[in-house]
C-alpha positions in Angstrom: 82.9 136.4 62.0 86.2 134.7 60.8 87.9 132.8 63.6 91.4 133.6 64.4 93.9 131.2 63.5 96.2 129.6 65.8 99.8 130.6 65.7 102.7 128.3 65.2 103.5 128.5 69.0 100.0 127.8 70.0 100.0 124.6 67.7 103.3 123.4 69.4 102.1 124.1 72.8 98.9 122.1 72.0 100.9 119.2 70.7 103.1 119.2 73.6 100.3 119.5 76.0 98.5 116.8 74.1 101.1 114.1 75.2 100.2 114.7 78.9 96.4 115.0 78.2 96.5 111.5 76.6 98.6 110.1 79.3 96.4 111.6 82.1 93.2 110.2 80.3 94.6 106.6 80.0 96.4 106.2 83.1 94.1 108.5 85.5 90.8 109.4 84.0 89.9 106.0 82.8 90.8 104.2 86.1 89.1 106.7 88.1 85.8 106.2 86.2 86.1 102.6 86.3 86.9 102.8 90.1 83.6 104.7 90.4 81.6 102.2 88.2 82.9 99.3 90.4 82.0 100.8 93.6 78.4 100.6 92.7 78.4 97.4 91.0 79.2 93.8 91.8 82.0 92.2 89.7 84.5 89.4 90.4 87.2 89.8 87.6 85.6 87.4 85.0 81.9 88.2 84.7 80.1 91.4 83.8 79.6 94.2 86.5 76.0 93.9 88.0 74.6 97.4 89.5 73.8 96.9 93.0 73.7 100.7 94.1 74.7 101.4 97.6 75.2 97.8 98.6 79.1 98.1 98.8 78.9 101.5 100.8 76.7 99.6 103.4 78.8 96.7 103.6 82.0 98.8 104.1 80.8 101.2 106.7 79.6 98.0 108.5 82.9 96.1 108.2 84.6 96.2 111.6 88.2 95.4 110.1 87.7 98.3 107.8 86.9 100.4 110.8 89.4 99.3 112.6 91.8 99.9 109.9 90.8 103.6 109.9 91.3 103.7 113.6 94.7 102.3 113.3 95.6 105.1 111.0 94.7 107.7 113.9 96.8 105.7 116.3 99.8 105.7 113.9 99.4 109.3 113.3 99.5 110.0 117.0 102.7 108.2 117.1 104.3 109.0 113.8 103.7 113.0 113.8 105.7 113.8 116.9 108.5 111.6 116.0 108.6 112.7 112.6 108.3 116.4 113.5 110.8 116.3 116.1 113.4 114.4 114.0 112.8 116.8 110.9 113.4 119.8 113.4 116.7 118.2 114.5 117.9 117.6 110.9 116.8 121.1 109.9 118.7 122.9 112.7 121.6 120.7 112.4 121.8 121.5 108.6 122.2 125.1 109.7 125.3 124.5 111.4 126.9 122.3 108.7 129.7 124.3 107.0 131.4 122.5 104.2 129.9 119.4 102.6 126.2 120.6 103.3 124.9 119.2 99.9 126.7 115.9 100.6 125.1 115.8 104.1 121.5 116.7 102.6 121.8 114.2 100.0 122.8 111.5 102.8 119.5 112.3 104.6 117.5 111.7 101.5 119.0 108.3 101.0 116.5 106.4 103.2 113.6 108.1 101.5 114.6 106.8 98.4 115.6 103.3 99.6 113.3 100.4 99.0 110.6 100.0 101.3 110.7 96.1 101.2 114.3 96.2 101.8 114.0 98.4 104.8 111.1 96.3 106.4 113.3 93.2 106.1 116.2 95.0 108.0 113.8 96.3 110.6 111.9 93.1 111.0 115.4 91.7 112.0 116.2 94.8 114.3 113.0 94.2 116.0 112.8 90.6 116.4 113.0 89.2 120.1 116.5 87.9 119.4 117.6 91.1 117.1 120.3 93.4 117.9 118.1 96.0 119.6 116.7 93.6 122.2 120.4 92.1 122.7 121.4 95.5 123.6 118.5 96.1 126.0 119.1 92.6 127.5 122.7 93.4 128.3 122.1 96.8 129.7 118.7 96.4 131.3 118.2 92.8 131.6 114.8 93.0 129.6 113.5 92.1 126.1 110.9 94.2 124.5 108.2 92.5 122.4 108.1 95.1 119.6 106.0 93.1 117.1 103.9 91.1 119.5 102.3 94.0 121.4 99.6 96.0 119.7 100.9 99.4 120.7 104.6 98.4 120.5 104.1 97.1 117.2 102.5 100.3 116.1 105.2 102.3 117.5 107.9 100.1 115.7 106.0 100.8 112.3 106.1 104.4 113.2 109.6 104.4 114.0 110.4 102.6 110.8 108.2 105.0 108.7 109.9 108.0 110.4 113.3 107.0 109.8 112.6 106.6 106.2 110.9 110.1 105.8 112.7 112.4 108.5 115.5 113.5 106.2 113.2 114.5 103.5 110.9 116.4 105.9 114.0 118.0 107.7 115.0 119.5 104.0 111.7 120.9 103.6 111.8 122.7 107.0 115.5 123.7 106.4 114.3 125.4 103.4 111.7 127.3 105.6 114.4 128.2 108.0 116.4 129.9 105.2 113.7 132.2 104.7 113.4 133.6 108.2 115.1 137.0 108.4 118.2 137.0 110.8 117.1 140.4 112.0 114.0 139.1 113.8 116.3 136.9 115.8 118.8 139.7 116.6 115.8 141.9 117.9 114.6 138.9 120.0 118.0 138.6 121.5 118.1 142.2 122.4 114.8 141.5 124.3 116.5 138.8 126.0 114.2 136.2 124.6 115.7 132.6 125.3 116.2 129.8 122.7 112.9 128.2 123.7 111.0 131.4 123.4 112.6 132.2 119.8 111.7 128.6 118.7 107.9 129.1 119.9 107.3 132.7 119.1 109.6 133.2 115.9 110.7 130.2 114.1 107.9 127.8 114.3 105.2 130.4 113.4 107.6 131.9 110.6 108.0 128.2 108.9 104.2 127.4 109.0 103.8 126.8 105.5 106.8 124.2 105.6 105.4 122.6 108.7 101.8 122.3 107.0 103.6 120.7 103.9 105.2 118.2 106.3 102.0 117.5 108.0 100.0 117.0 104.8 102.7 114.5 103.7 102.5 112.5 106.9 98.7 112.3 106.4 99.2 111.1 103.1 101.8 108.6 104.2 99.6 107.2 107.1 96.6 106.5 104.9 98.9 104.9 102.0 100.7 103.0 104.4 101.1 99.3 103.2 104.7 97.8 102.9 105.9 98.2 106.3 102.9 96.8 108.3 102.4 94.3 105.8 106.0 92.9 106.0 107.0 93.6 109.4 103.7 92.4 111.5 101.3 91.3 108.8 98.6 93.6 110.4 98.8 91.7 113.9 98.6 91.2 116.4 94.6 91.2 116.4 94.6 93.5 113.5 96.3 96.3 115.5 98.6 97.3 112.7 96.1 96.6 109.9 96.0 99.5 107.5 93.3 100.6 105.0 95.5 99.7 102.1 96.2 96.1 103.6 92.3 96.0 103.9 91.7 96.9 100.3 94.3 94.5 98.9 93.0 91.7 101.1 89.4 92.5 99.8 90.4 92.7 96.3 92.9 89.9 95.7 92.4 87.4 98.3 88.5 87.6 98.9 88.0 88.4 95.2 85.7 91.3 96.0 87.0 94.0 93.7 84.0 96.1 94.0 83.9 96.2 97.7 87.7 97.2 97.5 86.7 100.0 95.2 84.3 101.6 97.5 87.0 101.2 100.3 89.4 103.3 98.4 86.8 105.9 97.8 86.2 106.2 101.6 89.9 106.2 102.1 90.5 109.0 99.8 87.5 111.0 101.1 88.7 110.5 104.7 92.4 111.7 103.6 91.0 114.8 102.0 88.8 115.6 105.0 91.6 115.2 107.6 93.8 117.3 105.2 91.3 119.9 105.2 90.7 119.8 109.1 94.4 120.0 109.6 94.7 123.0 107.3 91.9 124.8 109.1 93.4 124.2 112.6 96.9 124.8 112.1 97.7 126.7 108.8 98.5 130.3 109.3 99.4 133.0 106.8 103.2 134.3 107.1 103.4 138.0 106.3 106.8 139.7 106.4 106.3 143.4 107.0 
């Protein structure tokens, strides 16, 4: 049988798609396979990779610093998620009451998200220092100084505040897009049933914007496992590795210890942990929203 010839539109589509496919093959597929190869070999940048099997896996799961870094991610999430969600809801509800200039206000909320992480970290390092403006205000009002970057729990809280400040506007816009889809009639019916503001929030608003809430939660998980700039510049992973993150461990292992194969296995395990946590979060909290 004669094969059907591709139409001119099909050739145009293939030519346009081929650009993306070549880009993906060079900058995504090849590094991915190289990473997988490194994870089961021993390599120090200049020699030839030597197959070692599961050696890197055993070293990684037995590395107390790496396990501490994973635990630090969970500690960070416990602080970051409530702050980020609370701030995002305030932004979303606030935008509902903005009249003129709503686009300008929304753009202002995005400025922190597109700002340099290095610049933000340097600014907040000064703010959280023992002689910084925050401690100066606290000392004038209450006569105390808080060791923001010298206490394990407070140091993680400081980093969570910095990261939340950076992303809360972006998260707020996501939640605001969900609020726009909630039918006004549902709120009117709830008011007729004498439902208070808190009841409407818990029983109507939050369930109705569950897709947007899940999107924000997934983004928060991805941010947490990809955290590097803020703890690296503000605390350096201290005190006593209490703010060290998996990305910092990967960087330290690959470029300071010169063990890129070990770092490759770390990155694979971090990716697997991220994916697993996202699956668990979706299984626990994701709900379908059906409008009758």
